[in-house]
DSSP file (Angstrom, degrees, kcal/mol; ACC not computed):
  #  RESIDUE AA STRUCTURE BP1 BP2  ACC     N-H-->O    O-->H-N    N-H-->O    O-->H-N    TCO  KAPPA ALPHA  PHI   PSI    X-CA   Y-CA   Z-CA
    1    1 A M              0   0    0      0, 0.0     2,-0.1     0, 0.0     0, 0.0   0.000 360.0 360.0 360.0 133.1    0.0    0.0    0.0
    2    2 A N     >  -     0   0    0      1,-0.1     4,-1.6     4,-0.0     3,-0.3  -0.405 360.0-108.2 -85.5 166.5    1.4    3.4   -0.9
    3    3 A V  H  > S+     0   0    0      1,-0.2     4,-2.6     2,-0.2     5,-0.2   0.884 114.2  55.4 -62.7 -41.6    1.5    6.4    1.5
    4    4 A S  H  > S+     0   0    0      1,-0.2     4,-1.8     2,-0.2    -1,-0.2   0.860 107.8  48.8 -65.2 -34.2   -1.1    8.4   -0.3
    5    5 A S  H  > S+     0   0    0     -3,-0.3     4,-0.9     2,-0.2    -1,-0.2   0.846 111.2  51.0 -73.1 -31.5   -3.7    5.6    0.0
    6    6 A A  H  < S+     0   0    0     -4,-1.6     3,-0.5     1,-0.2    -2,-0.2   0.909 111.0  48.3 -67.6 -41.2   -2.9    5.1    3.6
    7    7 A Q  H >< S+     0   0    0     -4,-2.6     3,-1.6     1,-0.2    -2,-0.2   0.865 105.1  59.6 -65.7 -34.8   -3.4    8.9    4.2
    8    8 A A  H 3< S+     0   0    0     -4,-1.8    -1,-0.2     1,-0.3    -2,-0.2   0.788 101.6  54.8 -65.3 -26.3   -6.7    8.8    2.3
    9    9 A R  T 3< S+     0   0    0     -4,-0.9     2,-0.4    -3,-0.5    -1,-0.3   0.327  90.4  94.2 -91.1   9.0   -8.0    6.3    4.8
   10   10 A R  S <  S-     0   0    0     -3,-1.6     2,-0.4    31,-0.2    31,-0.2  -0.829  70.7-136.5-101.2 140.2   -7.3    8.5    7.8
   11   11 A K  E     -A   40   0A   0     29,-2.8    29,-2.4    -2,-0.4     2,-0.3  -0.800  17.5-132.7 -97.0 135.5   -9.9   10.8    9.1
   12   12 A E  E     +A   39   0A   0     -2,-0.4     2,-0.3    27,-0.2    27,-0.2  -0.675  27.2 177.0 -90.8 139.3   -9.0   14.3   10.0
   13   13 A Y  E     -A   38   0A   0     25,-2.9    25,-2.2    -2,-0.3     2,-0.5  -0.921  25.7-135.6-133.6 160.2  -10.0   15.9   13.3
   14   14 A L  E     -A   37   0A   0     -2,-0.3     2,-0.3    23,-0.2    23,-0.2  -0.986  28.8-124.3-115.6 125.0   -9.4   19.2   15.1
   15   15 A A        -     0   0    0     21,-3.0    20,-3.2    -2,-0.5     2,-0.2  -0.524  36.7-177.5 -70.5 127.4   -8.5   18.9   18.8
   16   16 A T        -     0   0    0      3,-1.7    17,-0.0    -2,-0.3    20,-0.0  -0.686  43.1-102.0-119.0 172.2  -11.0   20.9   20.9
   17   17 A E  S    S+     0   0    0     -2,-0.2    -1,-0.1     1,-0.2    -2,-0.0   0.867 125.4  47.3 -63.3 -34.5  -11.3   21.7   24.5
   18   18 A K  S    S+     0   0    0      1,-0.3    -1,-0.2    -3,-0.0    -3,-0.1   0.820 129.5  22.8 -75.2 -30.7  -14.1   19.2   24.7
   19   19 A K  S    S+     0   0    0     -5,-0.1    -3,-1.7     2,-0.0    -1,-0.3  -0.634  84.6 179.9-136.5  76.9  -12.1   16.6   22.8
   20   20 A P        -     0   0    0      0, 0.0     2,-0.5     0, 0.0    14,-0.2  -0.295  34.7-102.9 -75.7 162.8   -8.4   17.4   23.2
   21   21 A F  E     -C   33   0B   0     12,-2.9    12,-2.8     2,-0.0     2,-0.8  -0.756  29.2-130.6 -86.7 126.4   -5.6   15.3   21.6
   22   22 A H  E     -C   32   0B   0     -2,-0.5     2,-1.4    10,-0.2    10,-0.2  -0.696  19.7-156.9 -80.5 107.8   -3.9   13.0   24.1
   23   23 A F    >   +     0   0    0      8,-2.2     3,-0.8    -2,-0.8     5,-0.4  -0.626  31.6 154.6 -92.8  79.9   -0.2   13.7   23.5
   24   24 A V  G >   +     0   0    0     -2,-1.4     3,-1.9     1,-0.2    -1,-0.2   0.626  56.4  85.5 -79.5 -13.6    1.6   10.6   24.8
   25   25 A G  G 3  S+     0   0    0      1,-0.3    -1,-0.2    -3,-0.2     4,-0.1   0.648  78.9  64.7 -64.0 -14.8    4.5   11.2   22.4
   26   26 A C  G <  S-     0   0    0     -3,-0.8    -1,-0.3     2,-0.3    -2,-0.1   0.600 116.2-110.5 -83.3 -10.7    6.1   13.5   25.0
   27   27 A G  S <  S+     0   0    0     -3,-1.9     2,-0.4     1,-0.4    -2,-0.1   0.412  87.3 101.9  97.3  -2.4    6.5   10.7   27.5
   28   28 A L        -     0   0    0     -5,-0.4     3,-0.5     1,-0.1    -1,-0.4  -0.892  61.6-148.7-115.6 147.2    3.9   11.9   30.0
   29   29 A D  S    S+     0   0    0     -2,-0.4    -5,-0.1     1,-0.2    -1,-0.1   0.400  89.4  60.9 -95.6   5.2    0.4   10.5   30.2
   30   30 A N  S    S+     0   0    0     -7,-0.1     2,-0.5    -6,-0.0    -1,-0.2   0.074  73.9 109.0-119.7  24.7   -1.3   13.7   31.3
   31   31 A V        +     0   0    0     -3,-0.5    -8,-2.2    -8,-0.2     2,-0.4  -0.903  39.1 176.5-109.5 125.6   -0.6   16.1   28.4
   32   32 A Y  E     -C   22   0B   0     -2,-0.5     2,-0.4   -10,-0.2   -10,-0.2  -0.967  13.9-150.0-127.4 141.8   -3.5   17.1   26.1
   33   33 A L  E     -C   21   0B   0    -12,-2.8   -12,-2.9    -2,-0.4     2,-0.4  -0.879   6.1-164.3-116.9 145.5   -3.4   19.5   23.2
   34   34 A V        +     0   0    0     -2,-0.4   -18,-0.2   -14,-0.2     3,-0.1  -0.955  68.1  29.6-124.7 143.5   -6.1   21.7   21.8
   35   35 A G  S    S+     0   0    0    -20,-3.2     2,-0.3    -2,-0.4    -1,-0.1   0.618  88.8 113.2  88.7  13.5   -6.2   23.5   18.4
   36   36 A I        -     0   0    0     -3,-0.1   -21,-3.0   -21,-0.1     2,-0.3  -0.822  65.3-116.7-114.8 157.7   -4.1   21.0   16.4
   37   37 A K  E     +A   14   0A   0     12,-0.5    12,-2.7    -2,-0.3     2,-0.3  -0.705  35.2 176.0 -87.1 142.4   -5.1   18.7   13.5
   38   38 A Y  E     -AB  13  48A   0    -25,-2.2   -25,-2.9    -2,-0.3     2,-0.4  -0.982  17.8-143.0-143.5 158.7   -4.8   15.0   14.0
   39   39 A F  E     -AB  12  47A   0      8,-3.4     8,-2.5    -2,-0.3     2,-0.5  -0.954   4.4-157.1-125.9 137.6   -5.6   12.0   11.9
   40   40 A V  E     -AB  11  46A   0    -29,-2.4   -29,-2.8    -2,-0.4     6,-0.2  -0.967  14.1-149.8-118.3 126.0   -7.0    8.7   13.0
   41   41 A G    >   -     0   0    0      4,-2.8     3,-2.0    -2,-0.5   -31,-0.2  -0.300  34.1 -97.7 -85.7 172.9   -6.4    5.6   10.8
   42   42 A E  T 3  S+     0   0    0      1,-0.3    -1,-0.1   -33,-0.2   -32,-0.1   0.775 124.6  59.0 -60.1 -26.8   -8.7    2.6   10.3
   43   43 A D  T 3  S-     0   0    0      2,-0.1    -1,-0.3     1,-0.0     3,-0.1   0.456 119.5-110.1 -83.3  -0.3   -6.5    0.8   12.8
   44   44 A G  S <  S+     0   0    0     -3,-2.0     2,-0.2     1,-0.3    -2,-0.1   0.348  73.2 138.7  89.1  -6.6   -7.2    3.4   15.5
   45   45 A Q        -     0   0    0     -5,-0.1    -4,-2.8     1,-0.0     2,-0.4  -0.501  39.9-150.5 -72.0 138.2   -3.7    4.9   15.4
   46   46 A S  E     -B   40   0A   0     -6,-0.2     2,-0.4    -2,-0.2    -6,-0.2  -0.891  12.8-170.1-115.5 146.1   -3.6    8.6   15.6
   47   47 A I  E     -B   39   0A   0     -8,-2.5    -8,-3.4    -2,-0.4     2,-0.3  -0.997  12.2-155.3-130.7 133.7   -1.0   11.0   14.1
   48   48 A A  E     -B   38   0A   0     -2,-0.4     2,-0.8   -10,-0.3   -10,-0.2  -0.829  17.8-135.0-113.4 150.2   -0.9   14.7   15.0
   49   49 A E        -     0   0    0    -12,-2.7   -12,-0.5    -2,-0.3    -2,-0.0  -0.907  31.5-176.2 -95.2 108.2    0.5   17.7   13.2
   50   50 A I        -     0   0    0     -2,-0.8     3,-0.4   -14,-0.1     2,-0.1  -0.880   7.1-160.9-115.0 102.8    2.2   19.5   16.0
   51   51 A P  S    S+     0   0    0      0, 0.0     5,-0.1     0, 0.0    -2,-0.0  -0.424  72.9  17.6 -76.3 156.9    3.7   22.9   15.0
   52   52 A A  S  > S+     0   0    0     -2,-0.1     4,-2.2     1,-0.1     5,-0.2   0.910  73.0 173.3  50.9  52.5    6.5   24.6   17.1
   53   53 A L  H  > S+     0   0    0     -3,-0.4     4,-2.7     1,-0.2     5,-0.2   0.871  71.3  54.2 -60.8 -40.4    7.3   21.3   18.9
   54   54 A Q  H  > S+     0   0    0      1,-0.2     4,-2.1     2,-0.2    -1,-0.2   0.918 109.8  47.2 -62.3 -42.5   10.3   22.7   20.7
   55   55 A K  H  > S+     0   0    0      2,-0.2     4,-2.2     1,-0.2    -1,-0.2   0.901 111.6  51.9 -64.5 -40.8    8.3   25.5   22.2
   56   56 A L  H  X S+     0   0    0     -4,-2.2     4,-2.3     1,-0.2    -2,-0.2   0.935 110.1  47.9 -60.3 -46.9    5.6   23.0   23.2
   57   57 A M  H  X S+     0   0    0     -4,-2.7     4,-2.4     1,-0.2    -1,-0.2   0.870 110.0  53.4 -64.0 -36.1    8.1   20.8   25.0
   58   58 A Q  H  X S+     0   0    0     -4,-2.1     4,-2.4    -5,-0.2    -1,-0.2   0.910 109.7  47.8 -62.9 -42.5    9.6   23.8   26.7
   59   59 A L  H  X S+     0   0    0     -4,-2.2     4,-2.3     2,-0.2    -2,-0.2   0.872 110.4  51.4 -68.5 -36.3    6.1   24.8   28.0
   60   60 A I  H  X S+     0   0    0     -4,-2.3     4,-2.3     2,-0.2    -2,-0.2   0.939 111.5  47.8 -63.6 -45.3    5.4   21.2   29.2
   61   61 A A  H  X S+     0   0    0     -4,-2.4     4,-2.8     1,-0.2    -2,-0.2   0.908 110.5  51.7 -61.8 -41.8    8.7   21.2   31.1
   62   62 A R  H  X S+     0   0    0     -4,-2.4     4,-2.5     1,-0.2    -1,-0.2   0.914 109.4  49.9 -60.7 -42.6    7.9   24.6   32.6
   63   63 A D  H  X S+     0   0    0     -4,-2.3     4,-1.0     2,-0.2    -2,-0.2   0.908 111.5  48.8 -62.6 -42.0    4.6   23.3   33.8
   64   64 A V  H  < S+     0   0    0     -4,-2.3     3,-0.5     1,-0.2    -2,-0.2   0.936 113.8  46.4 -62.2 -47.1    6.2   20.2   35.3
   65   65 A V  H  < S+     0   0    0     -4,-2.8    -2,-0.2     1,-0.2    -1,-0.2   0.885 116.9  43.0 -64.6 -39.8    8.9   22.4   37.1
   66   66 A L  H  < S+     0   0    0     -4,-2.5    -1,-0.2    -5,-0.2    -2,-0.2   0.549  87.0 114.5 -86.8  -7.1    6.4   24.9   38.4
   67   67 A S     <  -     0   0    0     -4,-1.0     4,-0.0    -3,-0.5    -3,-0.0  -0.369  61.9-144.6 -65.6 138.8    3.7   22.4   39.5
   68   68 A P  S    S+     0   0    0      0, 0.0    -1,-0.1     0, 0.0     3,-0.1   0.630  73.5  97.8 -77.1 -11.5    3.1   22.2   43.3
   69   69 A R  S    S-     0   0    0      1,-0.1     2,-0.1    -5,-0.1     3,-0.1  -0.310  89.4 -92.8 -72.5 158.4    2.5   18.5   42.9
   70   70 A D        -     0   0    0      1,-0.1     2,-0.2    -2,-0.0    -1,-0.1  -0.424  49.0-103.9 -63.8 146.0    5.2   15.9   43.7
   71   71 A L        -     0   0    0     40,-0.1    40,-0.4    -2,-0.1     2,-0.2  -0.522  32.2-140.2 -72.8 138.8    7.2   14.9   40.6
   72   72 A T     >  -     0   0    0     -2,-0.2     4,-2.1     1,-0.1     5,-0.2  -0.526  26.3-105.9 -89.3 165.6    6.3   11.5   39.1
   73   73 A G  H  > S+     0   0    0      1,-0.2     4,-2.4     2,-0.2     5,-0.2   0.931 121.7  50.8 -57.5 -48.1    9.0    9.2   37.8
   74   74 A P  H  > S+     0   0    0      0, 0.0     4,-2.6     0, 0.0    -1,-0.2   0.848 108.4  53.5 -60.8 -31.5    8.1    9.9   34.1
   75   75 A E  H  > S+     0   0    0      2,-0.2     4,-2.6     1,-0.2    -2,-0.2   0.900 107.6  50.0 -68.8 -39.2    8.3   13.7   34.9
   76   76 A V  H  X S+     0   0    0     -4,-2.1     4,-2.4     2,-0.2    -1,-0.2   0.938 113.2  46.7 -61.3 -46.0   11.8   13.2   36.3
   77   77 A R  H  X S+     0   0    0     -4,-2.4     4,-2.9     1,-0.2     5,-0.2   0.912 110.6  53.3 -60.7 -43.7   12.7   11.3   33.1
   78   78 A F  H  X S+     0   0    0     -4,-2.6     4,-2.4     1,-0.2    -2,-0.2   0.932 110.6  45.9 -58.0 -48.3   11.1   14.0   31.0
   79   79 A L  H  X S+     0   0    0     -4,-2.6     4,-1.6     2,-0.2    -1,-0.2   0.910 113.0  50.6 -63.1 -42.2   13.1   16.7   32.6
   80   80 A R  H  <>S+     0   0    0     -4,-2.4     5,-2.1     1,-0.2     4,-0.5   0.934 112.5  46.0 -60.4 -46.7   16.4   14.7   32.3
   81   81 A K  H ><5S+     0   0    0     -4,-2.9     3,-1.0     1,-0.2    -1,-0.2   0.872 107.8  56.8 -66.9 -36.2   15.8   14.0   28.6
   82   82 A R  H 3<5S+     0   0    0     -4,-2.4    -1,-0.2     1,-0.3    -2,-0.2   0.841 107.3  49.7 -62.7 -32.1   14.9   17.7   28.0
   83   83 A L  T 3<5S-     0   0    0     -4,-1.6    -1,-0.3    -3,-0.2    -2,-0.2   0.586 113.0-124.4 -80.2  -9.7   18.3   18.6   29.4
   84   84 A G  T < 5 +     0   0    0     -3,-1.0     2,-0.4    -4,-0.5    -3,-0.2   0.807  58.5 150.9  72.3  29.2   19.9   16.0   27.1
   85   85 A K      < -     0   0    0     -5,-2.1    -1,-0.2     2,-0.0     2,-0.1  -0.755  46.7-126.4 -99.7 140.0   21.5   14.2   30.1
   86   86 A K     >  -     0   0    0     -2,-0.4     4,-2.5     1,-0.1     3,-0.5  -0.483  29.6-115.1 -71.5 152.4   22.4   10.5   30.3
   87   87 A A  H  > S+     0   0    0      1,-0.2     4,-1.6     2,-0.2    -1,-0.1   0.899 116.6  56.5 -57.1 -41.2   20.9    8.8   33.4
   88   88 A S  H  4 S+     0   0    0      1,-0.2     4,-0.4     2,-0.2    -1,-0.2   0.841 112.0  41.9 -62.7 -33.3   24.5    8.2   34.7
   89   89 A D  H >> S+     0   0    0     -3,-0.5     3,-0.9     1,-0.2     4,-0.5   0.855 110.2  56.5 -78.8 -36.8   25.3   12.0   34.5
   90   90 A Y  H >X S+     0   0    0     -4,-2.5     4,-1.3     1,-0.2     3,-0.9   0.770  90.6  74.3 -68.3 -26.1   21.9   13.1   35.9
   91   91 A C  H 3X>S+     0   0    0     -4,-1.6     5,-1.8     1,-0.3     4,-1.6   0.875  90.8  56.6 -54.4 -39.3   22.4   11.0   39.0
   92   92 A S  H <45S+     0   0    0     -3,-0.9    -1,-0.3    -4,-0.4    -2,-0.2   0.821 101.7  56.7 -66.2 -29.2   24.9   13.5   40.3
   93   93 A Y  H <<5S+     0   0    0     -3,-0.9    -1,-0.2    -4,-0.5    -2,-0.2   0.877 116.7  34.8 -65.4 -36.5   22.4   16.3   40.0
   94   94 A L  H  <5S-     0   0    0     -4,-1.3    -2,-0.2    -3,-0.3    -1,-0.2   0.567 106.1-122.3 -97.1 -10.7   20.0   14.5   42.3
   95   95 A G  T  <5S+     0   0    0     -4,-1.6     2,-0.3     1,-0.3    -3,-0.2   0.857  72.2 117.1  71.1  35.2   22.5   12.9   44.6
   96   96 A V      < -     0   0    0     -5,-1.8    -1,-0.3    -6,-0.1    -2,-0.2  -0.875  64.9-108.0-128.8 162.9   21.3    9.3   43.9
   97   97 A G     >  -     0   0    0     -2,-0.3     4,-2.5    -3,-0.1     5,-0.2  -0.406  36.4-103.2 -84.2 166.7   22.8    6.2   42.3
   98   98 A P  H  > S+     0   0    0      0, 0.0     4,-2.3     0, 0.0     5,-0.1   0.868 120.8  51.7 -59.2 -38.9   22.0    4.9   38.8
   99   99 A E  H  > S+     0   0    0      2,-0.2     4,-2.1     1,-0.2     5,-0.2   0.911 110.7  48.6 -65.4 -40.8   19.8    2.1   40.2
  100  100 A T  H  > S+     0   0    0      2,-0.2     4,-2.5     1,-0.2    -1,-0.2   0.922 110.4  50.4 -65.0 -44.2   17.9    4.5   42.4
  101  101 A L  H  X S+     0   0    0     -4,-2.5     4,-3.1     1,-0.2     5,-0.2   0.910 109.2  52.5 -60.8 -41.2   17.3    6.8   39.4
  102  102 A S  H  X S+     0   0    0     -4,-2.3     4,-1.7     1,-0.2    -1,-0.2   0.922 110.4  47.0 -60.3 -44.4   16.1    3.9   37.3
  103  103 A R  H  <>S+     0   0    0     -4,-2.1     5,-2.6     2,-0.2     6,-1.2   0.881 113.6  49.3 -64.9 -37.5   13.6    2.9   40.1
  104  104 A I  H ><5S+     0   0    0     -4,-2.5     3,-1.8     4,-0.2    -2,-0.2   0.959 111.7  46.9 -65.1 -51.2   12.4    6.6   40.4
  105  105 A E  H 3<5S+     0   0    0     -4,-3.1    -1,-0.2     1,-0.3    -2,-0.2   0.790 112.6  50.9 -64.5 -27.1   12.0    7.1   36.6
  106  106 A N  T 3<5S-     0   0    0     -4,-1.7    -1,-0.3    -5,-0.2    -2,-0.2   0.353 116.0-114.5 -92.2   6.1   10.1    3.8   36.4
  107  107 A G  T < 5S+     0   0    0     -3,-1.8    -3,-0.2     2,-0.3    -2,-0.1   0.641  86.6 114.2  75.8  15.3    7.7    4.7   39.2
  108  108 A K  S   <S+     0   0    0     -5,-2.6     2,-0.3    -6,-0.2    -4,-0.2   0.591  81.5  26.7 -92.2 -11.6    8.9    2.0   41.6
  109  109 A Q  S    S-     0   0    0     -6,-1.2    -2,-0.3    -5,-0.1     2,-0.3  -0.992  79.4-126.0-147.2 145.4   10.4    4.5   44.1
  110  110 A T        -     0   0    0     -2,-0.3     2,-0.4    -3,-0.1    -6,-0.1  -0.657  25.4-116.5 -93.5 153.0    9.6    8.1   44.9
  111  111 A L        -     0   0    0    -40,-0.4   -40,-0.1    -2,-0.3     5,-0.1  -0.695  36.2-109.9 -85.2 136.0   12.1   10.9   44.8
  112  112 A S     >  -     0   0    0     -2,-0.4     4,-2.5     1,-0.1     5,-0.2  -0.103  29.2-105.6 -59.8 164.1   12.7   12.6   48.2
  113  113 A N  H  > S+     0   0    0      1,-0.2     4,-2.0     2,-0.2     5,-0.1   0.920 124.5  47.3 -57.9 -45.7   11.5   16.2   48.7
  114  114 A Q  H  > S+     0   0    0      1,-0.2     4,-2.4     2,-0.2    -1,-0.2   0.908 110.6  52.7 -63.3 -41.4   15.1   17.5   48.4
  115  115 A G  H  > S+     0   0    0      1,-0.2     4,-2.5     2,-0.2    -2,-0.2   0.878 107.1  52.3 -62.2 -38.5   15.6   15.4   45.3
  116  116 A Q  H  X S+     0   0    0     -4,-2.5     4,-2.5     2,-0.2    -1,-0.2   0.914 109.5  48.8 -63.7 -42.1   12.5   16.9   43.7
  117  117 A K  H  X S+     0   0    0     -4,-2.0     4,-3.1     1,-0.2    -2,-0.2   0.906 111.8  49.5 -63.9 -40.0   13.7   20.4   44.4
  118  118 A L  H  X S+     0   0    0     -4,-2.4     4,-3.0     2,-0.2    -2,-0.2   0.887 109.8  51.3 -66.4 -38.2   17.1   19.5   42.9
  119  119 A A  H  X S+     0   0    0     -4,-2.5     4,-1.7     2,-0.2    -2,-0.2   0.934 115.2  42.2 -62.7 -45.4   15.4   18.0   39.8
  120  120 A R  H  X S+     0   0    0     -4,-2.5     4,-2.4     2,-0.2    -2,-0.2   0.938 116.0  48.7 -66.1 -46.3   13.4   21.2   39.4
  121  121 A L  H  X S+     0   0    0     -4,-3.1     4,-2.6     1,-0.2     5,-0.2   0.906 108.5  53.2 -62.3 -42.9   16.4   23.4   40.2
  122  122 A S  H  X S+     0   0    0     -4,-3.0     4,-2.6     1,-0.2     5,-0.2   0.895 110.1  48.3 -61.6 -38.6   18.7   21.6   37.8
  123  123 A Y  H  X S+     0   0    0     -4,-1.7     4,-2.0    -5,-0.2     6,-0.3   0.939 111.7  49.6 -66.3 -44.0   16.2   22.1   35.0
  124  124 A C  H  < S+     0   0    0     -4,-2.4    -2,-0.2     1,-0.2    -1,-0.2   0.904 117.7  40.3 -59.2 -41.9   15.8   25.8   35.8
  125  125 A V  H  < S+     0   0    0     -4,-2.6    -2,-0.2    -5,-0.2    -1,-0.2   0.901 123.0  35.7 -76.7 -42.4   19.6   26.3   35.8
  126  126 A F  H  < S+     0   0    0     -4,-2.6    -2,-0.2    -5,-0.2    -3,-0.2   0.565  98.6  86.4 -96.8  -8.7   20.6   24.2   32.8
  127  127 A S  S  < S-     0   0    0     -4,-2.0   -44,-0.1    -5,-0.2   -45,-0.0  -0.408  82.1-121.4 -82.7 168.3   17.7   24.7   30.4
  128  128 A A  S    S+     0   0    0     -2,-0.1     2,-1.1     3,-0.0     3,-0.1   0.265  75.4 119.6 -90.4  12.0   17.6   27.6   28.0
  129  129 A D    >   -     0   0    0     -6,-0.3     3,-1.6     1,-0.2    -2,-0.1  -0.662  41.7-174.1 -85.1  98.6   14.3   28.8   29.5
  130  130 A L  G >  S+     0   0    0     -2,-1.1     3,-1.5     1,-0.3     4,-0.4   0.749  78.6  70.8 -64.5 -23.8   15.1   32.3   30.8
  131  131 A H  G 3  S+     0   0    0      1,-0.3     3,-0.5     2,-0.1     4,-0.5   0.770  91.9  60.0 -61.8 -25.3   11.6   32.5   32.4
  132  132 A L  G <> S+     0   0    0     -3,-1.6     4,-2.4     1,-0.2    -1,-0.3   0.433  75.6  91.6 -88.5   1.8   12.7   29.9   34.9
  133  133 A V  H <> S+     0   0    0     -3,-1.5     4,-1.7     2,-0.2    -1,-0.2   0.935  90.7  45.3 -60.6 -45.7   15.6   32.0   36.4
  134  134 A E  H  > S+     0   0    0     -3,-0.5     4,-2.0    -4,-0.4    -1,-0.2   0.878 110.1  55.4 -65.7 -36.5   13.2   33.4   39.1
  135  135 A C  H  > S+     0   0    0     -4,-0.5     4,-2.5     1,-0.2    -1,-0.2   0.912 104.2  54.3 -59.9 -42.4   11.9   29.9   39.7
  136  136 A A  H  X S+     0   0    0     -4,-2.4     4,-2.6     1,-0.2    -1,-0.2   0.897 106.7  51.9 -59.6 -40.8   15.4   28.7   40.4
  137  137 A R  H  X S+     0   0    0     -4,-1.7     4,-2.4     1,-0.2    -1,-0.2   0.922 110.6  46.6 -62.3 -44.0   15.8   31.5   43.0
  138  138 A S  H  X S+     0   0    0     -4,-2.0     4,-2.0     2,-0.2    -2,-0.2   0.878 113.0  49.2 -69.5 -36.0   12.6   30.5   44.8
  139  139 A I  H  X S+     0   0    0     -4,-2.5     4,-2.0     2,-0.2    -2,-0.2   0.934 112.0  48.8 -65.8 -44.7   13.5   26.8   44.7
  140  140 A F  H  X S+     0   0    0     -4,-2.6     4,-2.3     1,-0.2    -2,-0.2   0.904 110.0  52.1 -61.2 -40.8   17.0   27.6   46.1
  141  141 A Q  H  X S+     0   0    0     -4,-2.4     4,-2.5     1,-0.2    -1,-0.2   0.903 108.1  50.8 -62.5 -40.7   15.4   29.7   48.8
  142  142 A S  H  X S+     0   0    0     -4,-2.0     4,-2.1     2,-0.2    -1,-0.2   0.852 108.9  52.1 -67.7 -32.5   13.1   26.9   49.8
  143  143 A I  H  X S+     0   0    0     -4,-2.0     4,-2.3     2,-0.2    -2,-0.2   0.928 110.7  47.8 -65.6 -44.2   16.1   24.5   50.0
  144  144 A L  H  X S+     0   0    0     -4,-2.3     4,-2.2     1,-0.2    -2,-0.2   0.902 111.3  50.5 -63.0 -40.9   17.9   27.0   52.3
  145  145 A E  H  X S+     0   0    0     -4,-2.5     4,-2.0     2,-0.2    -1,-0.2   0.899 110.4  49.6 -64.0 -40.0   14.9   27.4   54.5
  146  146 A E  H  X S+     0   0    0     -4,-2.1     4,-1.6     2,-0.2    -1,-0.2   0.892 109.5  51.6 -65.7 -38.8   14.5   23.7   54.8
  147  147 A M  H  X S+     0   0    0     -4,-2.3     4,-1.0     1,-0.2    -2,-0.2   0.904 108.6  51.8 -63.4 -40.5   18.2   23.4   55.8
  148  148 A D  H  < S+     0   0    0     -4,-2.2     3,-0.4     1,-0.2    -2,-0.2   0.892 108.7  51.0 -62.3 -40.0   17.7   26.1   58.4
  149  149 A R  H  < S+     0   0    0     -4,-2.0    -1,-0.2     1,-0.2    -2,-0.2   0.828 114.2  43.2 -67.5 -31.4   14.7   24.2   59.9
  150  150 A T  H  < S+     0   0    0     -4,-1.6    -1,-0.2    -5,-0.1    -2,-0.2   0.544  90.7 109.2 -94.3  -6.9   16.7   20.9   60.1
  151  151 A K  S  < S-     0   0    0     -4,-1.0     2,-0.3    -3,-0.4    -3,-0.0  -0.334  82.5-100.9 -67.6 149.4   19.9   22.5   61.5
  152  152 A K        -     0   0    0      1,-0.1    -1,-0.1     2,-0.0    -2,-0.1  -0.572  33.0-162.5 -67.2 129.5   20.9   21.8   65.0
  153  153 A K        +     0   0    0     -2,-0.3    -1,-0.1    -4,-0.1    -2,-0.1   0.540  51.0 106.0 -97.0  -7.4   19.9   25.0   66.9
  154  154 A G  S    S-     0   0    0      1,-0.1     2,-0.2    17,-0.0    -2,-0.0  -0.251  72.2-107.0 -74.3 161.6   22.0   24.5   70.1
  155  155 A K        -     0   0    0      1,-0.0     2,-0.6     2,-0.0    16,-0.5  -0.507  20.2-134.0 -80.8 152.4   25.1   26.4   70.9
  156  156 A I        -     0   0    0     -2,-0.2     2,-0.5    14,-0.1    14,-0.1  -0.958  26.8-174.4-105.4 118.7   28.6   24.9   70.8
  157  157 A V  E     -D  169   0C   0     12,-0.8    12,-3.4    -2,-0.6     2,-0.4  -0.967   2.9-176.8-120.3 124.5   30.4   25.8   73.9
  158  158 A L  E     -D  168   0C   0     -2,-0.5     2,-0.4    10,-0.2    10,-0.2  -0.929   6.1-161.6-121.7 144.9   34.1   24.9   74.3
  159  159 A K  E     -D  167   0C   0      8,-3.0     8,-2.7    -2,-0.4     2,-0.5  -0.982  18.3-130.8-129.7 136.6   36.3   25.4   77.4
  160  160 A M  E     -D  166   0C   0     -2,-0.4     6,-0.2     6,-0.2     2,-0.1  -0.749  31.1-152.8 -82.8 124.2   40.1   25.4   77.7
  161  161 A D    >   -     0   0    0      4,-2.8     3,-1.7    -2,-0.5     4,-0.1  -0.303  33.2 -90.1 -91.7-179.0   41.1   23.2   80.6
  162  162 A E  T 3  S+     0   0    0      1,-0.3    -1,-0.1     2,-0.1    -2,-0.0   0.662 124.7  59.6 -67.6 -16.0   44.2   23.4   82.8
  163  163 A N  T 3  S-     0   0    0      2,-0.2    -1,-0.3     0, 0.0     3,-0.1   0.219 119.1-108.7 -93.5  13.9   46.1   21.1   80.4
  164  164 A Q  S <  S+     0   0    0     -3,-1.7     2,-0.4     1,-0.2    -2,-0.1   0.853  79.2 129.1  61.0  37.2   45.6   23.5   77.5
  165  165 A E        -     0   0    0     -4,-0.1    -4,-2.8    -6,-0.0     2,-0.3  -0.946  60.5-117.0-121.4 145.4   43.2   21.2   75.8
  166  166 A W  E     -D  160   0C   0     -2,-0.4     2,-0.4    -6,-0.2    -6,-0.2  -0.612  28.6-167.9 -81.9 137.0   39.7   22.1   74.6
  167  167 A Q  E     -D  159   0C   0     -8,-2.7    -8,-3.0    -2,-0.3     2,-0.4  -0.974  20.5-124.0-124.6 138.8   36.8   20.4   76.1
  168  168 A E  E     -D  158   0C   0     -2,-0.4     2,-0.4   -10,-0.2   -10,-0.2  -0.674  22.8-159.7 -82.4 133.1   33.2   20.5   74.8
  169  169 A L  E     -D  157   0C   0    -12,-3.4   -12,-0.8    -2,-0.4     2,-0.4  -0.920  23.0-116.6-108.8 139.1   30.6   21.7   77.3
  170  170 A R        -     0   0    0     -2,-0.4     2,-0.2   -14,-0.1   -14,-0.1  -0.602  29.7-129.9 -74.2 128.4   27.0   20.8   76.7
  171  171 A A              0   0    0    -16,-0.5    -1,-0.1    -2,-0.4   -17,-0.0  -0.543 360.0 360.0 -77.7 145.0   24.9   23.9   76.1
  172  172 A A              0   0    0     -2,-0.2    -1,-0.1   -18,-0.0    -2,-0.0   0.464 360.0 360.0 -79.4 360.0   21.8   24.3   78.2
């Protein structure tokens, strides 16, 4: 069968708000598009005409980074791939090993709160999306605030004894 006869058997649709196109090609299962043409073949397979694909992927990544929800494994993978990083290199950004990253990206393990912030922050810093610079600042600030909350708040008191050695005293 030639290409033109295959195309002739596809029905054309326009994605609307009531019936958006489910864009699974980005690697995420929760992305829907409106205002694009798509075609459905007799076999049920759909193909979309997606203009300005790079800009679309940038906006999806921005939405993932700015979302208040916890990151899913596929979202972590999506951000990593958008940065063009190998899994082995991306591990250092998140402070996890390759096996752990694999379990996270496959949804078998969740990423810690700090790891989620690092995933978001790494995308903000290393992507070409200038809009996310302010986002990077707010994520970094929340990391610093969390570090302050978890820091030991007691005083460190040291005393020089008669043998000219420092001794730790417990602060009250």
